[in-house]
C-alpha positions as CSV (number, residue, x, y, z in Angstrom):
1,M,95.0,93.8,109.9
2,R,96.1,91.7,106.9
3,K,96.9,94.9,104.8
4,T,99.0,96.3,107.6
5,L,100.9,93.0,108.0
6,E,101.5,92.8,104.2
7,R,102.7,96.4,104.1
8,A,105.1,95.7,106.9
9,V,106.6,92.8,105.0
10,N,106.9,94.8,101.7
11,Y,108.4,97.9,103.3
12,G,110.3,96.3,106.2
13,E,108.3,98.2,108.8
14,T,108.5,97.4,112.5
15,L,105.1,97.2,114.3
16,D,103.9,97.6,117.9
17,M,101.3,94.9,118.5
18,M,98.7,94.2,121.2
19,Y,98.2,90.4,121.2
20,L,95.8,88.1,122.9
21,A,97.6,84.9,124.0
22,K,96.2,81.4,124.3
23,D,95.9,81.7,128.0
24,G,93.8,84.9,127.7
25,S,96.6,87.3,128.7
26,I,97.2,90.5,126.6
27,T,100.8,91.4,125.7
28,K,102.4,94.4,123.9
29,R,105.1,93.3,121.6
30,R,107.3,94.9,119.0
31,V,107.6,92.7,115.9
32,S,109.2,92.7,112.5
33,V,106.9,90.7,110.1
34,L,108.7,88.1,108.0
35,L,105.8,86.2,106.3
36,V,102.0,86.4,106.2
37,G,99.9,83.2,105.7
38,D,96.2,82.6,105.5
39,S,95.4,82.6,109.2
40,S,98.8,83.3,110.8
41,F,102.0,85.2,110.3
42,R,105.7,84.7,111.2
43,A,107.6,87.6,112.8
44,Y,110.6,88.4,114.8
45,C,109.5,89.3,118.4
46,Y,111.7,91.7,120.2
47,L,110.1,90.9,123.5
48,R,111.1,87.2,123.3
49,Q,114.1,87.9,121.0
50,S,113.2,85.0,118.7
51,K,111.0,84.2,115.6
52,R,107.4,83.5,116.5
53,T,104.2,82.5,114.8
54,F,101.1,84.6,115.6
55,V,97.4,84.0,114.8
56,I,96.0,87.0,112.9
57,E,92.7,86.6,114.6
58,N,94.3,87.2,118.0
59,V,95.9,90.5,117.1
60,L,94.0,93.3,118.8
61,A,96.0,96.3,117.4
62,L,98.9,97.1,115.1
63,V,100.7,100.4,115.0
64,P,103.7,101.1,112.7
65,I,106.8,102.4,114.3
66,I,107.8,105.7,112.7
67,E,111.5,106.5,112.9
68,R,112.4,110.0,112.0
69,E,115.8,111.1,110.9
70,R,117.4,113.7,113.0
71,A,119.2,116.5,111.2
72,V,122.4,117.8,112.7
73,I,123.0,121.4,111.9
C-alpha cells in the first residue's frame, strides 16, 4: 500500500480506494494523495470534497485511475 501511495504523490496519480471507516462501514472513495506519513496519509477526497486524513492500515484496496488521451482524427 505504501509504495502505491508514494507513487501517487510523486506522479500526481488519482486513486480509487476501498476504505474501512472507524464505525466498521466500507466506503469507495476517489482520492488524490497529498502527503504520506508513518501510519497515515493526507489526501483530497472527491466523495467529501475536502482534504482528509486516512489511516494506512484501514485501506483495503488501492487502484490507480488511468486516463487515456483520445485522438481526434
